[in-house]
Biopython code that builds the backbone (N, CA, C, O; Angstrom):
import numpy as np
from Bio.PDB.StructureBuilder import StructureBuilder

atoms = [
    (1, "MET", "N", (4.287, 22.836, -8.181)),
    (1, "MET", "CA", (3.951, 21.576, -8.777)),
    (1, "MET", "C", (2.657, 21.747, -9.569)),
    (1, "MET", "O", (1.728, 22.414, -9.114)),
    (2, "ALA", "N", (2.604, 21.148, -10.740)),
    (2, "ALA", "CA", (1.406, 21.234, -11.583)),
    (2, "ALA", "C", (0.285, 20.395, -10.993)),
    (2, "ALA", "O", (0.515, 19.314, -10.452)),
    (3, "ARG", "N", (-0.931, 20.911, -11.108)),
    (3, "ARG", "CA", (-2.102, 20.180, -10.629)),
    (3, "ARG", "C", (-2.789, 19.526, -11.819)),
    (3, "ARG", "O", (-2.825, 20.090, -12.913)),
    (4, "LEU", "N", (-3.326, 18.350, -11.602)),
    (4, "LEU", "CA", (-4.040, 17.659, -12.665)),
    (4, "LEU", "C", (-5.483, 18.127, -12.705)),
    (4, "LEU", "O", (-6.155, 18.207, -11.677)),
    (5, "ASP", "N", (-5.946, 18.432, -13.895)),
    (5, "ASP", "CA", (-7.368, 18.746, -14.005)),
    (5, "ASP", "C", (-8.153, 17.429, -14.063)),
    (5, "ASP", "O", (-7.553, 16.358, -14.149)),
    (6, "THR", "N", (-9.465, 17.500, -14.016)),
    (6, "THR", "CA", (-10.300, 16.308, -13.954)),
    (6, "THR", "C", (-10.056, 15.372, -15.130)),
    (6, "THR", "O", (-9.999, 14.156, -14.944)),
    (7, "ALA", "N", (-9.913, 15.907, -16.320)),
    (7, "ALA", "CA", (-9.702, 15.068, -17.502)),
    (7, "ALA", "C", (-8.411, 14.269, -17.385)),
    (7, "ALA", "O", (-8.393, 13.076, -17.690)),
    (8, "HIS", "N", (-7.334, 14.909, -16.948)),
    (8, "HIS", "CA", (-6.059, 14.202, -16.797)),
    (8, "HIS", "C", (-6.110, 13.233, -15.627)),
    (8, "HIS", "O", (-5.569, 12.131, -15.720)),
    (9, "ARG", "N", (-6.735, 13.610, -14.552)),
    (9, "ARG", "CA", (-6.824, 12.751, -13.380)),
    (9, "ARG", "C", (-7.576, 11.476, -13.727)),
    (9, "ARG", "O", (-7.169, 10.386, -13.324)),
    (10, "ASN", "N", (-8.682, 11.605, -14.478)),
    (10, "ASN", "CA", (-9.471, 10.442, -14.847)),
    (10, "ASN", "C", (-8.796, 9.593, -15.914)),
    (10, "ASN", "O", (-9.185, 8.444, -16.125)),
    (11, "ALA", "N", (-7.799, 10.137, -16.584)),
    (11, "ALA", "CA", (-7.102, 9.393, -17.623)),
    (11, "ALA", "C", (-6.039, 8.461, -17.053)),
    (11, "ALA", "O", (-5.550, 7.579, -17.760)),
    (12, "GLU", "N", (-5.675, 8.645, -15.786)),
    (12, "GLU", "CA", (-4.674, 7.779, -15.179)),
    (12, "GLU", "C", (-5.204, 6.358, -15.105)),
    (12, "GLU", "O", (-6.409, 6.155, -14.960)),
    (13, "PRO", "N", (-4.320, 5.372, -15.204)),
    (13, "PRO", "CA", (-4.786, 3.987, -15.127)),
    (13, "PRO", "C", (-5.402, 3.687, -13.761)),
    (13, "PRO", "O", (-4.805, 3.965, -12.721)),
    (14, "SER", "N", (-6.610, 3.112, -13.784)),
    (14, "SER", "CA", (-7.313, 2.850, -12.533)),
    (14, "SER", "C", (-6.730, 1.673, -11.787)),
    (14, "SER", "O", (-7.012, 1.506, -10.600)),
    (15, "GLY", "N", (-5.927, 0.849, -12.438)),
    (15, "GLY", "CA", (-5.341, -0.317, -11.794)),
    (15, "GLY", "C", (-4.264, 0.019, -10.796)),
    (15, "GLY", "O", (-3.762, -0.877, -10.119)),
    (16, "SER", "N", (-3.890, 1.272, -10.678)),
    (16, "SER", "CA", (-2.823, 1.639, -9.760)),
    (16, "SER", "C", (-3.346, 1.921, -8.349)),
    (16, "SER", "O", (-2.602, 2.386, -7.486)),
    (17, "PHE", "N", (-4.620, 1.638, -8.128)),
    (17, "PHE", "CA", (-5.213, 1.804, -6.805)),
    (17, "PHE", "C", (-5.881, 0.501, -6.389)),
    (17, "PHE", "O", (-6.410, -0.227, -7.229)),
    (18, "ALA", "N", (-5.858, 0.210, -5.094)),
    (18, "ALA", "CA", (-6.584, -0.957, -4.597)),
    (18, "ALA", "C", (-8.082, -0.750, -4.823)),
    (18, "ALA", "O", (-8.793, -1.665, -5.240)),
    (19, "PHE", "N", (-8.543, 0.459, -4.540)),
    (19, "PHE", "CA", (-9.940, 0.845, -4.740)),
    (19, "PHE", "C", (-9.985, 1.906, -5.837)),
    (19, "PHE", "O", (-10.068, 3.096, -5.534)),
    (20, "PRO", "N", (-9.931, 1.497, -7.110)),
    (20, "PRO", "CA", (-9.812, 2.474, -8.194)),
    (20, "PRO", "C", (-10.995, 3.432, -8.306)),
    (20, "PRO", "O", (-10.799, 4.607, -8.616)),
    (21, "LYS", "N", (-12.197, 2.966, -8.066)),
    (21, "LYS", "CA", (-13.376, 3.825, -8.185)),
    (21, "LYS", "C", (-13.301, 4.990, -7.196)),
    (21, "LYS", "O", (-13.684, 6.114, -7.521)),
    (22, "GLN", "N", (-12.808, 4.715, -5.990)),
    (22, "GLN", "CA", (-12.688, 5.736, -4.949)),
    (22, "GLN", "C", (-11.296, 6.380, -4.934)),
    (22, "GLN", "O", (-11.042, 7.331, -4.194)),
    (23, "ARG", "N", (-10.401, 5.838, -5.771)),
    (23, "ARG", "CA", (-9.006, 6.310, -5.830)),
    (23, "ARG", "C", (-8.360, 6.258, -4.449)),
    (23, "ARG", "O", (-7.717, 7.210, -4.005)),
    (24, "LYS", "N", (-8.550, 5.113, -3.780)),
    (24, "LYS", "CA", (-7.987, 4.906, -2.440)),
    (24, "LYS", "C", (-6.928, 3.823, -2.485)),
    (24, "LYS", "O", (-7.053, 2.848, -3.226)),
    (25, "GLU", "N", (-5.900, 3.996, -1.699)),
    (25, "GLU", "CA", (-4.799, 3.048, -1.536)),
    (25, "GLU", "C", (-4.035, 2.814, -2.844)),
    (25, "GLU", "O", (-4.251, 1.812, -3.525)),
    (26, "PRO", "N", (-3.145, 3.744, -3.187)),
    (26, "PRO", "CA", (-2.333, 3.576, -4.392)),
    (26, "PRO", "C", (-1.433, 2.342, -4.292)),
    (26, "PRO", "O", (-1.033, 1.936, -3.201)),
    (27, "LEU", "N", (-1.129, 1.762, -5.437)),
    (27, "LEU", "CA", (-0.300, 0.553, -5.497)),
    (27, "LEU", "C", (0.834, 0.747, -6.497)),
    (27, "LEU", "O", (1.009, -0.056, -7.414)),
    (28, "GLU", "N", (1.596, 1.808, -6.315)),
    (28, "GLU", "CA", (2.647, 2.170, -7.269)),
    (28, "GLU", "C", (3.976, 1.469, -7.026)),
    (28, "GLU", "O", (4.804, 1.391, -7.934)),
    (29, "ASN", "N", (4.197, 0.960, -5.820)),
    (29, "ASN", "CA", (5.470, 0.325, -5.484)),
    (29, "ASN", "C", (5.276, -0.575, -4.259)),
    (29, "ASN", "O", (4.176, -0.650, -3.712)),
    (30, "ALA", "N", (6.334, -1.250, -3.833)),
    (30, "ALA", "CA", (6.248, -2.189, -2.712)),
    (30, "ALA", "C", (5.799, -1.503, -1.418)),
    (30, "ALA", "O", (5.023, -2.072, -0.650)),
    (31, "ALA", "N", (6.282, -0.295, -1.181)),
    (31, "ALA", "CA", (5.893, 0.423, 0.041)),
    (31, "ALA", "C", (4.392, 0.725, 0.032)),
    (31, "ALA", "O", (3.731, 0.609, 1.064)),
    (32, "HIS", "N", (3.859, 1.106, -1.112)),
    (32, "HIS", "CA", (2.417, 1.361, -1.227)),
    (32, "HIS", "C", (1.617, 0.087, -0.958)),
    (32, "HIS", "O", (0.583, 0.126, -0.293)),
    (33, "VAL", "N", (2.098, -1.035, -1.476)),
    (33, "VAL", "CA", (1.393, -2.303, -1.279)),
    (33, "VAL", "C", (1.360, -2.655, 0.207)),
    (33, "VAL", "O", (0.312, -3.027, 0.736)),
    (34, "ARG", "N", (2.498, -2.540, 0.875)),
    (34, "ARG", "CA", (2.541, -2.839, 2.317)),
    (34, "ARG", "C", (1.627, -1.894, 3.087)),
    (34, "ARG", "O", (0.949, -2.314, 4.025)),
    (35, "ASN", "N", (1.605, -0.639, 2.703)),
    (35, "ASN", "CA", (0.739, 0.345, 3.355)),
    (35, "ASN", "C", (-0.740, 0.025, 3.106)),
    (35, "ASN", "O", (-1.559, 0.141, 4.018)),
    (36, "ALA", "N", (-1.082, -0.374, 1.884)),
    (36, "ALA", "CA", (-2.471, -0.714, 1.559)),
    (36, "ALA", "C", (-2.953, -1.890, 2.399)),
    (36, "ALA", "O", (-4.102, -1.918, 2.838)),
    (37, "ILE", "N", (-2.081, -2.850, 2.617)),
    (37, "ILE", "CA", (-2.446, -3.997, 3.457)),
    (37, "ILE", "C", (-2.622, -3.550, 4.902)),
    (37, "ILE", "O", (-3.599, -3.918, 5.555)),
    (38, "ALA", "N", (-1.688, -2.764, 5.397)),
    (38, "ALA", "CA", (-1.737, -2.319, 6.790)),
    (38, "ALA", "C", (-2.973, -1.467, 7.080)),
    (38, "ALA", "O", (-3.524, -1.529, 8.179)),
    (39, "ARG", "N", (-3.405, -0.681, 6.112)),
    (39, "ARG", "CA", (-4.529, 0.229, 6.307)),
    (39, "ARG", "C", (-5.849, -0.290, 5.732)),
    (39, "ARG", "O", (-6.846, 0.432, 5.720)),
    (40, "PHE", "N", (-5.858, -1.510, 5.267)),
    (40, "PHE", "CA", (-7.025, -2.041, 4.572)),
    (40, "PHE", "C", (-8.306, -1.915, 5.391)),
    (40, "PHE", "O", (-9.342, -1.518, 4.858)),
    (41, "ASN", "N", (-8.247, -2.240, 6.652)),
    (41, "ASN", "CA", (-9.445, -2.191, 7.506)),
    (41, "ASN", "C", (-9.872, -0.763, 7.852)),
    (41, "ASN", "O", (-10.954, -0.565, 8.405)),
    (42, "GLN", "N", (-9.054, 0.216, 7.541)),
    (42, "GLN", "CA", (-9.382, 1.606, 7.844)),
    (42, "GLN", "C", (-10.136, 2.297, 6.700)),
    (42, "GLN", "O", (-10.638, 3.408, 6.870)),
    (43, "VAL", "N", (-10.213, 1.644, 5.543)),
    (43, "VAL", "CA", (-10.907, 2.232, 4.397)),
    (43, "VAL", "C", (-12.405, 2.227, 4.669)),
    (43, "VAL", "O", (-12.987, 1.192, 4.992)),
    (44, "GLU", "N", (-13.016, 3.390, 4.535)),
    (44, "GLU", "CA", (-14.445, 3.534, 4.811)),
    (44, "GLU", "C", (-15.210, 3.788, 3.512)),
    (44, "GLU", "O", (-14.642, 4.238, 2.517)),
    (45, "GLY", "N", (-16.501, 3.491, 3.543)),
    (45, "GLY", "CA", (-17.375, 3.811, 2.425)),
    (45, "GLY", "C", (-17.264, 2.858, 1.252)),
    (45, "GLY", "O", (-17.553, 3.241, 0.119)),
    (46, "VAL", "N", (-16.849, 1.612, 1.503)),
    (46, "VAL", "CA", (-16.767, 0.622, 0.435)),
    (46, "VAL", "C", (-17.531, -0.630, 0.848)),
    (46, "VAL", "O", (-17.670, -0.931, 2.034)),
    (47, "THR", "N", (-18.022, -1.349, -0.150)),
    (47, "THR", "CA", (-18.774, -2.573, 0.106)),
    (47, "THR", "C", (-17.819, -3.765, 0.231)),
    (47, "THR", "O", (-16.637, -3.666, -0.096)),
    (48, "ASP", "N", (-18.350, -4.879, 0.705)),
    (48, "ASP", "CA", (-17.546, -6.096, 0.764)),
    (48, "ASP", "C", (-17.122, -6.535, -0.634)),
    (48, "ASP", "O", (-16.013, -7.039, -0.815)),
    (49, "ALA", "N", (-17.987, -6.349, -1.614)),
    (49, "ALA", "CA", (-17.632, -6.697, -2.997)),
    (49, "ALA", "C", (-16.450, -5.838, -3.480)),
    (49, "ALA", "O", (-15.552, -6.333, -4.161)),
    (50, "GLU", "N", (-16.465, -4.553, -3.120)),
    (50, "GLU", "CA", (-15.344, -3.677, -3.484)),
    (50, "GLU", "C", (-14.084, -4.090, -2.734)),
    (50, "GLU", "O", (-12.986, -3.994, -3.282)),
    (51, "ARG", "N", (-14.218, -4.540, -1.507)),
    (51, "ARG", "CA", (-13.061, -5.044, -0.756)),
    (51, "ARG", "C", (-12.502, -6.304, -1.404)),
    (51, "ARG", "O", (-11.285, -6.472, -1.489)),
    (52, "ASP", "N", (-13.383, -7.191, -1.863)),
    (52, "ASP", "CA", (-12.926, -8.396, -2.556)),
    (52, "ASP", "C", (-12.099, -8.020, -3.775)),
    (52, "ASP", "O", (-11.025, -8.580, -3.999)),
    (53, "GLU", "N", (-12.591, -7.083, -4.554)),
    (53, "GLU", "CA", (-11.890, -6.643, -5.755)),
    (53, "GLU", "C", (-10.576, -5.933, -5.398)),
    (53, "GLU", "O", (-9.558, -6.141, -6.058)),
    (54, "ALA", "N", (-10.604, -5.111, -4.372)),
    (54, "ALA", "CA", (-9.392, -4.411, -3.931)),
    (54, "ALA", "C", (-8.328, -5.401, -3.477)),
    (54, "ALA", "O", (-7.139, -5.207, -3.733)),
    (55, "TRP", "N", (-8.758, -6.456, -2.806)),
    (55, "TRP", "CA", (-7.796, -7.459, -2.324)),
    (55, "TRP", "C", (-7.107, -8.137, -3.516)),
    (55, "TRP", "O", (-5.914, -8.435, -3.459)),
    (56, "LYS", "N", (-7.860, -8.378, -4.588)),
    (56, "LYS", "CA", (-7.259, -8.946, -5.794)),
    (56, "LYS", "C", (-6.206, -8.003, -6.363)),
    (56, "LYS", "O", (-5.132, -8.440, -6.778)),
    (57, "HIS", "N", (-6.517, -6.703, -6.382)),
    (57, "HIS", "CA", (-5.541, -5.719, -6.878)),
    (57, "HIS", "C", (-4.288, -5.718, -6.006)),
    (57, "HIS", "O", (-3.169, -5.646, -6.515)),
    (58, "ILE", "N", (-4.480, -5.797, -4.704)),
    (58, "ILE", "CA", (-3.340, -5.797, -3.779)),
    (58, "ILE", "C", (-2.485, -7.041, -3.981)),
    (58, "ILE", "O", (-1.258, -6.948, -4.029)),
    (59, "LYS", "N", (-3.118, -8.197, -4.099)),
    (59, "LYS", "CA", (-2.368, -9.444, -4.289)),
    (59, "LYS", "C", (-1.575, -9.412, -5.599)),
    (59, "LYS", "O", (-0.436, -9.875, -5.654)),
    (60, "THR", "N", (-2.186, -8.864, -6.651)),
    (60, "THR", "CA", (-1.497, -8.753, -7.939)),
    (60, "THR", "C", (-0.292, -7.822, -7.825)),
    (60, "THR", "O", (0.795, -8.138, -8.308)),
    (61, "ALA", "N", (-0.492, -6.675, -7.183)),
    (61, "ALA", "CA", (0.606, -5.714, -7.011)),
    (61, "ALA", "C", (1.687, -6.295, -6.101)),
    (61, "ALA", "O", (2.875, -6.068, -6.331)),
    (62, "ALA", "N", (1.292, -7.032, -5.085)),
    (62, "ALA", "CA", (2.261, -7.644, -4.173)),
    (62, "ALA", "C", (3.165, -8.612, -4.937)),
    (62, "ALA", "O", (4.380, -8.625, -4.742)),
    (63, "LYS", "N", (2.574, -9.403, -5.787)),
    (63, "LYS", "CA", (3.363, -10.338, -6.592)),
    (63, "LYS", "C", (4.312, -9.571, -7.510)),
    (63, "LYS", "O", (5.482, -9.931, -7.645)),
    (64, "LYS", "N", (3.804, -8.520, -8.135)),
    (64, "LYS", "CA", (4.606, -7.713, -9.057)),
    (64, "LYS", "C", (5.821, -7.101, -8.362)),
    (64, "LYS", "O", (6.914, -7.071, -8.927)),
    (65, "PHE", "N", (5.626, -6.610, -7.122)),
    (65, "PHE", "CA", (6.699, -5.909, -6.418)),
    (65, "PHE", "C", (7.426, -6.787, -5.394)),
    (65, "PHE", "O", (8.271, -6.289, -4.650)),
    (66, "GLY", "N", (7.110, -8.079, -5.346)),
    (66, "GLY", "CA", (7.827, -8.995, -4.453)),
    (66, "GLY", "C", (7.490, -8.819, -2.983)),
    (66, "GLY", "O", (8.349, -9.016, -2.123)),
    (67, "VAL", "N", (6.250, -8.450, -2.683)),
    (67, "VAL", "CA", (5.811, -8.270, -1.297)),
    (67, "VAL", "C", (5.103, -9.543, -0.852)),
    (67, "VAL", "O", (4.161, -9.997, -1.501)),
    (68, "GLU", "N", (5.562, -10.119, 0.263)),
    (68, "GLU", "CA", (4.934, -11.330, 0.792)),
    (68, "GLU", "C", (3.643, -10.959, 1.515)),
    (68, "GLU", "O", (3.629, -10.072, 2.368)),
    (69, "VAL", "N", (2.561, -11.646, 1.164)),
    (69, "VAL", "CA", (1.268, -11.431, 1.805)),
    (69, "VAL", "C", (0.920, -12.698, 2.561)),
    (69, "VAL", "O", (0.734, -13.755, 1.959)),
    (70, "GLN", "N", (0.829, -12.594, 3.888)),
    (70, "GLN", "CA", (0.539, -13.764, 4.707)),
    (70, "GLN", "C", (-0.955, -14.056, 4.765)),
    (70, "GLN", "O", (-1.357, -15.208, 4.928)),
    (71, "GLU", "N", (-1.774, -13.025, 4.632)),
    (71, "GLU", "CA", (-3.220, -13.190, 4.703)),
    (71, "GLU", "C", (-3.745, -13.826, 3.415)),
    (71, "GLU", "O", (-3.343, -13.444, 2.317)),
    (72, "GLY", "N", (-4.639, -14.791, 3.559)),
    (72, "GLY", "CA", (-5.252, -15.406, 2.401)),
    (72, "GLY", "C", (-6.445, -14.617, 1.905)),
    (72, "GLY", "O", (-6.848, -14.748, 0.749)),
    (73, "SER", "N", (-7.015, -13.793, 2.784)),
    (73, "SER", "CA", (-8.211, -13.013, 2.473)),
    (73, "SER", "C", (-8.123, -11.679, 3.203)),
    (73, "SER", "O", (-7.415, -11.558, 4.204)),
    (74, "TRP", "N", (-8.838, -10.684, 2.705)),
    (74, "TRP", "CA", (-8.839, -9.380, 3.392)),
    (74, "TRP", "C", (-9.482, -9.493, 4.761)),
    (74, "TRP", "O", (-9.233, -8.658, 5.630)),
    (75, "ARG", "N", (-10.305, -10.512, 4.967)),
    (75, "ARG", "CA", (-10.951, -10.699, 6.272)),
    (75, "ARG", "C", (-9.959, -11.103, 7.351)),
    (75, "ARG", "O", (-10.282, -11.040, 8.537)),
    (76, "GLU", "N", (-8.751, -11.519, 6.962)),
    (76, "GLU", "CA", (-7.697, -11.909, 7.898)),
    (76, "GLU", "C", (-6.780, -10.745, 8.269)),
    (76, "GLU", "O", (-5.966, -10.872, 9.184)),
    (77, "VAL", "N", (-6.898, -9.629, 7.583)),
    (77, "VAL", "CA", (-6.015, -8.486, 7.832)),
    (77, "VAL", "C", (-6.230, -8.004, 9.270)),
    (77, "VAL", "O", (-7.358, -7.771, 9.704)),
    (78, "GLY", "N", (-5.128, -7.864, 9.985)),
    (78, "GLY", "CA", (-5.183, -7.369, 11.346)),
    (78, "GLY", "C", (-5.304, -8.451, 12.403)),
    (78, "GLY", "O", (-5.266, -8.159, 13.598)),
    (79, "HIS", "N", (-5.449, -9.706, 11.969)),
    (79, "HIS", "CA", (-5.516, -10.816, 12.913)),
    (79, "HIS", "C", (-4.144, -11.468, 13.010)),
    (79, "HIS", "O", (-3.409, -11.542, 12.025)),
    (80, "LYS", "N", (-3.808, -11.939, 14.202)),
    (80, "LYS", "CA", (-2.522, -12.612, 14.372)),
    (80, "LYS", "C", (-2.543, -13.966, 13.695)),
    (80, "LYS", "O", (-3.560, -14.661, 13.683)),
    (81, "HIS", "N", (-1.402, -14.329, 13.131)),
    (81, "HIS", "CA", (-1.287, -15.593, 12.393)),
    (81, "HIS", "C", (-0.839, -16.684, 13.312)),
    (81, "HIS", "O", (-0.682, -17.827, 12.883)),
]
sb = StructureBuilder()
sb.init_structure("model")
sb.init_model(0)
sb.init_chain("A")
sb.init_seg("    ")
for serial, (resi, resn, name, xyz) in enumerate(atoms, 1):
    if name == "N":
        sb.init_residue(resn, " ", resi, " ")
    sb.init_atom(name, np.array(xyz, "f"), 0.0, 1.0, " ", f" {name:<3s}", serial, name[0])
structure = sb.get_structure()
């Protein structure tokens, strides 16, 4: 398999990740969106502001791929409804 060099890697659209700056939690399809939600609280090294922005990316991707999100905020992830 071909490896991407830094120039090609940085050229990829940053919107395909919940945390684009850190390239964490890809959002390429419905399975990725569900996984990003399930693992949201496990992401380390990000600020609350970055989490707020990541949650917006997840909600947008969820709508695009038809994934139901029960949580209104990332602060609700992992809590029983």
